C-alpha positions as MATLAB code, in Angstrom:
seq = 'MATVTSYDTAHGKRWRVRYARPDGRHTDKRGFPTKKAAEGWAAENTVSINTGSWVDPKYAKLTVGALGDEWMARQTHLKRSSRKPVDTAWRLRVKPRWGQVAIGDIRPSQVQAWLSGLTKIAKKADATPEPLGATGVIYAHQVLSAILGDAVRDRMLAANPCDGMDLPRKGQKRKVYLTHEQLHRFAAEVAAGTVDPVARSVLVLTLGYTGLRWGEATGLRVRGVNALRRRLVVRDNAVEVDGDIQVGTTKGHRMRTVPVPAFLMNQISDLVDGRGPDDLVWAHPDGGYLPLPPYERGWWQQAVIRAELPRITPHDLRHTAASLSVSAGANVKALQRMLGHVSAAMTLDTYSDLFDDDLDSVADALDAAVVKLGIAPTG';
ca = [
      98.406   53.264  148.033;
      95.683   51.773  151.050;
      97.733   52.550  153.921;
      96.626   49.979  157.934;
      97.041   50.948  160.632;
      95.253   50.209  164.024;
      93.648   52.302  166.331;
      92.506   52.256  170.294;
      88.911   51.016  171.169;
      87.180   49.778  174.516;
      86.725   46.593  173.596;
      91.209   46.127  172.646;
      92.436   47.255  169.163;
      91.062   47.328  165.778;
      93.029   48.364  162.514;
      91.887   50.429  159.760;
      92.079   50.488  155.866;
      92.953   53.978  154.563;
      93.012   54.074  150.657;
      91.990   56.505  147.419;
      88.409   55.978  145.923;
      88.212   56.054  142.654;
      86.855   59.101  142.231;
      90.515   60.908  143.709;
      89.189   61.406  147.488;
      90.525   59.346  150.962;
      88.009   57.381  153.295;
      88.564   54.797  155.441;
      87.062   51.346  156.429;
      87.543   50.407  159.503;
      86.273   47.138  162.606;
      89.045   44.830  161.359;
      90.077   42.662  164.272;
      93.278   42.181  162.821;
      95.959   43.287  160.290;
      95.546   40.018  158.591;
      92.002   41.068  157.166;
      92.326   44.634  156.873;
      95.774   43.818  154.717;
      93.581   41.586  152.482;
      90.792   43.048  152.047;
      93.241   46.901  151.048;
      94.262   44.299  148.327;
      90.933   42.790  147.558;
      89.724   46.782  147.195;
      92.493   47.449  145.629;
      91.941   45.135  142.675;
      88.529   46.182  143.405;
      89.312   49.982  142.004;
      91.972   49.719  139.423;
      89.741   46.691  137.610;
      86.581   49.553  137.240;
      84.790   46.115  139.762;
      84.538   49.036  143.114;
      81.554   49.281  144.928;
      80.201   52.798  147.526;
      80.213   50.782  150.355;
      77.834   53.386  151.551;
      75.201   51.548  148.573;
      75.800   48.339  150.965;
      73.371   50.176  153.646;
      70.640   50.746  150.575;
      67.148   47.882  151.911;
      65.677   45.200  148.938;
      62.300   47.228  150.162;
      63.984   50.631  149.272;
      65.366   49.334  145.604;
      62.028   46.906  144.990;
      59.458   49.472  145.293;
      61.510   51.713  142.495;
      62.191   48.087  140.597;
      58.346   47.478  140.640;
      57.243   51.210  139.615;
      59.525   50.482  136.437;
      57.787   47.541  135.162;
      55.054   49.936  132.869;
      56.748   47.557  130.368;
      54.032   44.388  131.705;
      51.599   43.661  130.343;
      48.575   43.712  133.735;
      48.022   39.651  133.227;
      52.477   39.085  133.015;
      52.222   41.925  136.341;
      49.882   40.676  138.515;
      52.022   37.483  139.537;
      54.789   39.913  139.641;
      53.138   41.974  142.398;
      52.207   39.238  143.907;
      55.464   37.554  144.603;
      57.130   41.117  145.575;
      54.528   41.632  148.622;
      53.527   39.123  149.314;
      57.374   37.040  149.413;
      59.933   39.232  148.761;
      59.035   42.340  150.393;
      58.438   40.729  153.497;
      61.642   38.389  154.134;
      64.064   41.168  152.698;
      62.145   44.773  152.277;
      63.865   45.983  155.800;
      67.417   43.788  154.546;
      70.443   45.687  153.427;
      71.887   44.539  150.270;
      74.733   44.235  151.711;
      73.663   42.171  154.039;
      72.178   39.040  152.734;
      74.464   36.048  151.630;
      73.416   33.577  148.887;
      72.986   30.732  151.705;
      70.353   33.070  152.887;
      69.179   33.363  149.439;
      68.932   29.297  149.318;
      67.518   28.716  152.492;
      64.356   31.355  152.584;
      63.583   29.981  148.869;
      64.176   26.541  150.176;
      61.316   26.955  153.054;
      58.668   29.127  151.102;
      55.070   28.278  151.599;
      51.366   29.049  151.056;
      49.473   30.967  152.744;
      47.936   30.429  154.753;
      43.902   30.645  154.423;
      43.106   30.075  157.940;
      45.782   30.609  160.914;
      45.688   27.140  162.549;
      46.241   25.395  159.509;
      49.758   23.753  158.015;
      51.982   25.558  156.777;
      52.186   24.136  152.886;
      55.167   23.990  150.338;
      54.624   26.574  147.908;
      54.736   25.597  144.554;
      57.662   25.304  142.254;
      55.786   28.483  139.746;
      55.528   30.336  143.173;
      58.942   30.287  144.094;
      60.560   30.668  140.749;
      58.855   33.848  140.699;
      59.847   35.092  144.164;
      63.871   33.943  142.638;
      63.480   36.111  139.543;
      61.919   39.345  141.284;
      64.275   39.474  144.469;
      67.346   38.613  141.982;
      65.806   41.146  139.340;
      65.619   43.932  141.657;
      69.749   43.422  143.209;
      71.371   42.467  139.836;
      69.770   46.214  138.754;
      72.498   46.759  141.753;
      75.015   45.285  140.594;
      74.310   46.788  136.939;
      74.242   50.200  138.795;
      77.504   49.482  140.972;
      75.849   49.678  144.469;
      76.191   45.989  144.326;
      79.492   43.558  143.308;
      77.557   40.406  143.056;
      74.236   39.542  143.118;
      73.861   37.154  145.803;
      70.403   35.334  143.991;
      72.811   34.304  141.305;
      73.420   29.992  141.771;
      70.468   29.228  143.289;
      68.723   25.648  143.102;
      64.383   26.194  141.823;
      62.323   23.511  141.920;
      61.597   22.577  138.231;
      57.804   22.578  137.520;
      55.867   19.445  137.423;
      55.091   18.815  133.651;
      50.529   18.977  133.176;
      49.320   15.530  131.532;
      48.422   17.128  127.951;
      45.221   15.753  126.746;
      45.024   15.598  122.852;
      41.090   14.526  121.697;
      40.443   12.377  118.103;
      38.698   14.353  115.470;
      35.409   13.045  116.690;
      35.534   14.098  120.436;
      36.245   16.877  119.945;
      33.076   17.043  116.709;
      30.979   15.457  119.774;
      32.359   18.199  122.237;
      31.029   20.973  119.660;
      28.132   18.501  119.133;
      26.813   18.887  122.513;
      28.485   22.970  122.832;
      26.099   23.389  120.152;
      22.699   21.467  121.989;
      23.640   23.396  125.529;
      24.254   26.721  125.271;
      22.480   30.467  124.594;
      24.488   30.510  121.703;
      24.493   27.868  120.336;
      25.664   27.516  116.737;
      28.326   31.378  117.694;
      30.203   28.520  120.694;
      30.395   25.203  118.499;
      32.552   27.143  115.584;
      34.765   27.885  118.864;
      35.090   24.954  119.900;
      36.167   23.698  116.323;
      38.207   26.720  115.695;
      39.775   26.028  119.343;
      40.475   22.226  118.370;
      41.919   23.046  114.406;
      44.307   26.119  114.765;
      45.391   26.325  118.220;
      44.432   29.987  118.663;
      44.841   30.808  123.292;
      40.883   32.106  124.265;
      41.763   34.981  124.257;
      43.162   35.252  121.396;
      39.899   33.672  119.718;
      37.757   36.120  121.318;
      39.981   39.252  120.816;
      39.536   38.295  116.739;
      37.458   40.690  114.863;
      35.031   40.412  111.952;
      38.001   42.119  109.905;
      40.756   39.522  111.247;
      39.395   36.635  108.971;
      40.672   36.241  105.892;
      37.899   33.263  103.424;
      39.121   33.643  100.053;
      42.753   32.427  101.958;
      41.125   30.275  104.634;
      42.684   32.024  106.597;
      43.034   33.469  110.298;
      45.173   37.166  111.781;
      45.716   36.952  114.662;
      46.965   40.695  116.177;
      44.696   40.870  119.560;
      44.558   38.778  123.025;
      41.901   39.241  125.143;
      42.491   38.134  128.936;
      40.674   38.352  132.086;
      42.841   39.410  135.254;
      40.675   40.554  138.049;
      36.958   39.584  135.985;
      38.446   42.489  134.282;
      38.558   41.886  129.807;
      42.964   43.452  129.348;
      42.766   43.932  125.540;
      46.740   44.101  124.371;
      48.595   41.380  122.147;
      49.512   38.518  121.586;
      51.589   37.034  123.773;
      54.563   36.624  121.608;
      53.633   40.272  120.266;
      53.589   39.369  116.822;
      50.949   38.938  114.335;
      49.860   36.214  112.940;
      48.418   34.173  109.993;
      47.201   31.029  111.129;
      45.445   28.275  108.953;
      42.268   27.653  108.756;
      39.996   24.020  107.338;
      37.691   24.462  104.165;
      34.483   23.448  106.387;
      34.886   25.245  109.259;
      36.045   28.100  107.388;
      32.950   27.786  105.777;
      30.866   28.424  109.177;
      33.134   30.882  109.882;
      31.778   32.971  107.643;
      28.268   32.491  107.771;
      28.874   33.279  111.192;
      29.923   36.139  110.826;
      28.277   37.427  107.416;
      26.411   40.908  107.874;
      29.478   41.922  110.340;
      30.653   44.861  110.624;
      34.424   45.071  110.120;
      35.127   45.651  113.306;
      32.898   43.218  115.174;
      33.856   40.525  117.660;
      33.519   37.268  115.887;
      32.681   35.742  119.139;
      31.196   37.727  121.422;
      28.955   38.307  124.980;
      25.031   37.772  124.256;
      25.193   40.854  125.774;
      27.533   42.763  124.054;
      31.766   43.034  124.512;
      34.163   40.064  124.753;
      33.355   36.524  125.987;
      34.923   36.148  129.369;
      37.096   32.587  129.900;
      34.282   29.683  130.860;
      34.686   29.004  134.424;
      36.799   25.708  135.340;
      34.257   23.241  137.321;
      31.207   24.607  136.043;
      29.355   26.322  133.373;
      28.813   25.351  129.617;
      31.455   23.823  128.618;
      32.232   21.620  131.410;
      28.389   20.216  130.729;
      29.382   19.725  127.695;
      32.581   18.360  128.410;
      30.205   15.655  131.029;
      27.546   15.748  127.997;
      30.482   14.092  125.432;
      32.356   12.109  127.899;
      35.107   13.096  127.500;
      38.631   13.599  129.908;
      38.154   16.780  131.943;
      39.171   19.438  129.313;
      40.089   23.280  129.205;
      40.758   25.997  126.203;
      44.064   25.246  126.311;
      43.581   21.798  125.953;
      42.005   22.163  122.630;
      45.757   24.045  121.557;
      47.261   21.301  122.021;
      45.563   18.649  120.391;
      45.186   21.013  116.787;
      49.245   20.442  117.869;
      48.752   16.935  117.676;
      46.112   16.724  114.803;
      48.538   18.681  113.277;
      51.318   16.818  113.196;
      48.963   13.752  112.814;
      48.377   15.232  109.178;
      51.661   16.098  108.074;
      53.516   19.799  109.585;
      56.779   19.353  110.020;
      58.159   21.363  113.525;
      58.354   25.095  111.895;
      54.626   24.807  109.989;
      53.424   23.574  113.942;
      55.471   26.519  115.748;
      54.240   29.031  112.759;
      50.266   28.247  113.368;
      50.536   27.967  116.962;
      52.974   31.299  117.573;
      55.554   29.979  119.908;
      59.085   32.397  119.190;
      60.827   29.588  118.263;
      61.345   25.627  116.828;
      62.903   25.010  119.925;
      59.929   25.918  121.829;
      57.669   24.387  119.836;
      59.510   20.601  120.116;
      59.705   21.070  123.534;
      56.666   21.641  123.594;
      55.370   18.965  121.754;
      58.061   16.829  121.574;
      55.919   14.070  121.965;
      54.194   13.545  118.997;
      57.548   13.968  117.367;
      58.459   10.466  118.906;
      57.399    8.991  114.997;
      60.544   10.833  113.088;
      62.444    8.971  115.017;
      60.926    5.602  113.767;
      61.657    7.098  110.376;
      65.023    7.645  110.565;
      66.079    4.001  112.088;
      63.516    3.377  109.397;
      65.194    5.343  106.136;
      68.824    4.288  107.288;
      67.952    0.508  107.522;
      66.219    0.306  104.024;
      70.070    2.766  102.845;
      72.409   -0.008  104.116;
      69.659   -3.512  103.026;
      70.541   -1.558   99.507;
      73.640   -0.897   99.724;
      73.916   -5.011  100.192;
      76.573   -3.965  103.092;
      73.949   -5.768  105.686;
      71.823   -9.420  105.580;
      67.819   -8.144  105.018;
      65.719   -9.967  107.960;
];
């Protein structure tokens, strides 16, 4: 049972609440300006103790910096490519603003104001601040929310002040879908202007017909080529991070089998003929993994220019593979398996525009059924 008593200070009368903690020890909370405020807090504190949601007030003094450094040290499960944006958000966004702030002093309104005011890191001292993009804001929110979320689970904080924030939406990047003719023209231009013409031409066609990510294709080894079943078995993903190639599991952490058109499998089989099972299918001429081509220059963009195509990246050929597959009759589930999405819902969210014709088919089928029954006029 909590008791409320007054005491005198240099600034006048103040009130304290004396209560028993869940472990039976007695303590008090001081500094209430009125008896009513003290009684209100005592009632809320009693409810939290009885419901098992009580938080020891001493934890409220812990800083975000102390908890954040520990949280970052626990993120060993993240791949290096996934950890990099998290580390950037912590070092450049979260820690400078919240590192010295006690977790008990953070208010949702403060978090929202911070998120709304985030700007890019200026490269010049006199540069005009530019608003941070949606992706950067979302990462900053996720990191702070995760740190405080752990504090809530550890009973250091009653509620997460990051909950319920208004976050910007990522803009939908326009997808580029090449036709069969454009894809083959691009592959021909690649073959005409690179140091490894045959291999890179086949690589372009593979990206455009199988939907492999760049790192999945460049991480593919000969043992993953099943010419008999016309399949590629994708196990690894070679991702470039800060100039280094990091090899790990695929983005979905799952091995998958991808179908290959017969004409393309013949080219891949010729390419790997005589190689050992551990050899890379597409390797750098000097050995090792083939790095991602530069966006602004290099063999990839030179071939794009010669083929008179819109500017495309290797990932755009993944979109092309999706488009060509749907045009050939692939359903959502087959496309999901081919691309390695975690669910068919993700495939639909990403490529809903490719399935617009399905809506027309539904309407036409319903119309034909009604006309056949003779319950609606034709024409």
